Backbone atoms as SQL, in Angstrom:
CREATE TABLE atoms (id INTEGER PRIMARY KEY, chain TEXT, resi INTEGER, resn TEXT, atom TEXT, x REAL, y REAL, z REAL);
INSERT INTO atoms VALUES
  (1, 'A', 1, 'MET', 'N', 0.863, -1.369, 0.083),
  (2, 'A', 1, 'MET', 'CA', 0.144, 0.165, 0.062),
  (3, 'A', 1, 'MET', 'C', 0.836, 1.176, -0.238),
  (4, 'A', 2, 'ARG', 'N', 0.634, 2.247, -0.835),
  (5, 'A', 2, 'ARG', 'CA', 1.391, 3.586, -0.983),
  (6, 'A', 2, 'ARG', 'C', 0.879, 4.464, 0.319),
  (7, 'A', 3, 'ALA', 'N', 1.956, 5.274, 0.765),
  (8, 'A', 3, 'ALA', 'CA', 1.686, 6.442, 1.486),
  (9, 'A', 3, 'ALA', 'C', 1.682, 7.699, 0.708),
  (10, 'A', 4, 'ILE', 'N', 0.835, 8.473, 1.186),
  (11, 'A', 4, 'ILE', 'CA', 0.700, 9.927, 0.280),
  (12, 'A', 4, 'ILE', 'C', 0.898, 10.980, 1.508),
  (13, 'A', 5, 'SER', 'N', 1.582, 12.086, 1.225),
  (14, 'A', 5, 'SER', 'CA', 1.754, 13.048, 2.291),
  (15, 'A', 5, 'SER', 'C', 0.659, 14.102, 1.743),
  (16, 'A', 6, 'LEU', 'N', 0.177, 14.887, 2.543),
  (17, 'A', 6, 'LEU', 'CA', -0.613, 15.932, 2.071),
  (18, 'A', 6, 'LEU', 'C', -0.113, 17.353, 2.679),
  (19, 'A', 7, 'ARG', 'N', 0.281, 18.167, 1.836),
  (20, 'A', 7, 'ARG', 'CA', 0.822, 19.578, 2.011),
  (21, 'A', 7, 'ARG', 'C', -0.188, 20.352, 2.411),
  (22, 'A', 8, 'GLY', 'N', 0.017, 21.701, 2.887),
  (23, 'A', 8, 'GLY', 'CA', -0.847, 22.680, 2.962),
  (24, 'A', 8, 'GLY', 'C', -2.088, 22.615, 3.901),
  (25, 'A', 9, 'VAL', 'N', -1.972, 21.679, 4.531),
  (26, 'A', 9, 'VAL', 'CA', -3.382, 21.507, 5.722),
  (27, 'A', 9, 'VAL', 'C', -3.058, 22.514, 6.791),
  (28, 'A', 10, 'ASP', 'N', -3.992, 23.423, 6.836),
  (29, 'A', 10, 'ASP', 'CA', -3.941, 24.754, 7.825),
  (30, 'A', 10, 'ASP', 'C', -4.356, 23.920, 9.105),
  (31, 'A', 11, 'GLU', 'N', -4.250, 24.971, 10.089),
  (32, 'A', 11, 'GLU', 'CA', -4.710, 24.393, 11.393),
  (33, 'A', 11, 'GLU', 'C', -6.086, 24.250, 11.763),
  (34, 'A', 12, 'GLU', 'N', -6.918, 24.955, 10.700),
  (35, 'A', 12, 'GLU', 'CA', -8.332, 24.788, 11.097),
  (36, 'A', 12, 'GLU', 'C', -8.760, 23.668, 10.493),
  (37, 'A', 13, 'ILE', 'N', -8.210, 23.211, 9.141),
  (38, 'A', 13, 'ILE', 'CA', -8.603, 22.182, 8.483),
  (39, 'A', 13, 'ILE', 'C', -8.231, 20.761, 9.540),
  (40, 'A', 14, 'ALA', 'N', -6.929, 21.002, 9.836),
  (41, 'A', 14, 'ALA', 'CA', -6.455, 19.806, 10.692),
  (42, 'A', 14, 'ALA', 'C', -7.373, 19.649, 12.103),
  (43, 'A', 15, 'ARG', 'N', -7.682, 20.727, 12.611),
  (44, 'A', 15, 'ARG', 'CA', -8.485, 20.659, 13.796),
  (45, 'A', 15, 'ARG', 'C', -9.880, 19.982, 13.602),
  (46, 'A', 16, 'LYS', 'N', -10.474, 20.377, 12.410),
  (47, 'A', 16, 'LYS', 'CA', -11.699, 19.764, 12.053),
  (48, 'A', 16, 'LYS', 'C', -11.793, 18.472, 11.796),
  (49, 'A', 17, 'LEU', 'N', -10.546, 18.081, 10.977),
  (50, 'A', 17, 'LEU', 'CA', -10.455, 16.477, 10.743),
  (51, 'A', 17, 'LEU', 'C', -10.348, 15.776, 11.947),
  (52, 'A', 18, 'LYS', 'N', -9.577, 16.253, 12.994),
  (53, 'A', 18, 'LYS', 'CA', -9.221, 15.724, 14.188),
  (54, 'A', 18, 'LYS', 'C', -10.576, 15.354, 14.813),
  (55, 'A', 19, 'ALA', 'N', -11.375, 16.549, 14.959),
  (56, 'A', 19, 'ALA', 'CA', -12.559, 16.426, 15.794),
  (57, 'A', 19, 'ALA', 'C', -13.555, 15.389, 15.059),
  (58, 'A', 20, 'GLU', 'N', -13.725, 15.528, 13.749),
  (59, 'A', 20, 'GLU', 'CA', -14.496, 14.689, 13.112),
  (60, 'A', 20, 'GLU', 'C', -14.164, 12.852, 13.326),
  (61, 'A', 21, 'ALA', 'N', -12.820, 12.835, 13.262),
  (62, 'A', 21, 'ALA', 'CA', -12.441, 11.618, 13.463),
  (63, 'A', 21, 'ALA', 'C', -12.744, 10.957, 14.901),
  (64, 'A', 22, 'ALA', 'N', -12.502, 12.032, 15.752),
  (65, 'A', 22, 'ALA', 'CA', -12.977, 11.579, 16.987),
  (66, 'A', 22, 'ALA', 'C', -14.339, 11.155, 17.319),
  (67, 'A', 23, 'GLN', 'N', -15.211, 12.095, 16.833),
  (68, 'A', 23, 'GLN', 'CA', -16.688, 11.783, 17.040),
  (69, 'A', 23, 'GLN', 'C', -16.855, 10.563, 16.211),
  (70, 'A', 24, 'ARG', 'N', -16.534, 10.065, 15.264),
  (71, 'A', 24, 'ARG', 'CA', -16.549, 8.756, 14.449),
  (72, 'A', 24, 'ARG', 'C', -16.050, 7.661, 15.264),
  (73, 'A', 25, 'GLY', 'N', -14.774, 7.867, 16.230),
  (74, 'A', 25, 'GLY', 'CA', -14.337, 6.981, 16.929),
  (75, 'A', 25, 'GLY', 'C', -13.263, 6.391, 15.940),
  (76, 'A', 26, 'THR', 'N', -12.668, 7.070, 14.931),
  (77, 'A', 26, 'THR', 'CA', -11.543, 6.365, 14.201),
  (78, 'A', 26, 'THR', 'C', -10.308, 7.505, 13.952),
  (79, 'A', 27, 'SER', 'N', -9.403, 6.979, 13.378),
  (80, 'A', 27, 'SER', 'CA', -8.277, 7.886, 13.076),
  (81, 'A', 27, 'SER', 'C', -8.402, 9.061, 12.009),
  (82, 'A', 28, 'VAL', 'N', -7.613, 10.100, 12.139),
  (83, 'A', 28, 'VAL', 'CA', -7.876, 11.200, 10.709),
  (84, 'A', 28, 'VAL', 'C', -7.470, 10.357, 9.624),
  (85, 'A', 29, 'ASN', 'N', -6.617, 9.617, 9.485),
  (86, 'A', 29, 'ASN', 'CA', -6.077, 8.825, 8.226),
  (87, 'A', 29, 'ASN', 'C', -7.454, 7.929, 7.773),
  (88, 'A', 30, 'ALA', 'N', -7.922, 7.045, 8.455),
  (89, 'A', 30, 'ALA', 'CA', -9.243, 6.410, 8.309),
  (90, 'A', 30, 'ALA', 'C', -10.310, 7.394, 7.579),
  (91, 'A', 31, 'LEU', 'N', -10.505, 8.417, 8.221),
  (92, 'A', 31, 'LEU', 'CA', -11.608, 9.325, 8.050),
  (93, 'A', 31, 'LEU', 'C', -11.285, 9.847, 6.610),
  (94, 'A', 32, 'ILE', 'N', -10.182, 10.189, 6.457),
  (95, 'A', 32, 'ILE', 'CA', -9.814, 10.859, 4.877),
  (96, 'A', 32, 'ILE', 'C', -10.027, 9.953, 3.956),
  (97, 'A', 33, 'LEU', 'N', -9.454, 8.439, 4.301),
  (98, 'A', 33, 'LEU', 'CA', -9.866, 7.657, 2.955),
  (99, 'A', 33, 'LEU', 'C', -11.460, 7.502, 3.051),
  (100, 'A', 34, 'GLN', 'N', -12.179, 7.403, 4.036),
  (101, 'A', 34, 'GLN', 'CA', -13.629, 7.328, 3.888),
  (102, 'A', 34, 'GLN', 'C', -14.111, 8.360, 3.229),
  (103, 'A', 35, 'LEU', 'N', -13.781, 9.593, 3.348),
  (104, 'A', 35, 'LEU', 'CA', -14.121, 10.569, 2.635),
  (105, 'A', 35, 'LEU', 'C', -13.790, 10.585, 1.293),
  (106, 'A', 36, 'ILE', 'N', -12.701, 10.073, 0.609),
  (107, 'A', 36, 'ILE', 'CA', -12.336, 10.118, -0.610),
  (108, 'A', 36, 'ILE', 'C', -13.118, 8.905, -1.307),
  (109, 'A', 37, 'ARG', 'N', -13.282, 7.673, -0.393),
  (110, 'A', 37, 'ARG', 'CA', -13.970, 6.681, -1.269),
  (111, 'A', 37, 'ARG', 'C', -15.354, 7.062, -1.450),
  (112, 'A', 38, 'ALA', 'N', -15.804, 7.721, -0.542),
  (113, 'A', 38, 'ALA', 'CA', -17.358, 8.300, -0.832),
  (114, 'A', 38, 'ALA', 'C', -17.491, 9.181, -1.974),
  (115, 'A', 39, 'GLY', 'N', -16.498, 9.821, -2.386),
  (116, 'A', 39, 'GLY', 'CA', -16.486, 10.852, -3.464),
  (117, 'A', 39, 'GLY', 'C', -17.078, 11.973, -3.268);
């Protein structure tokens, strides 16, 4: 499996991703993969 770095993520976006991941009980990485797969 490949690893991808995402640059240019500002503090507000990072905070929102972390909060959403915590609410769903998952990691930020898993959340981002779910969002990408959902289109």
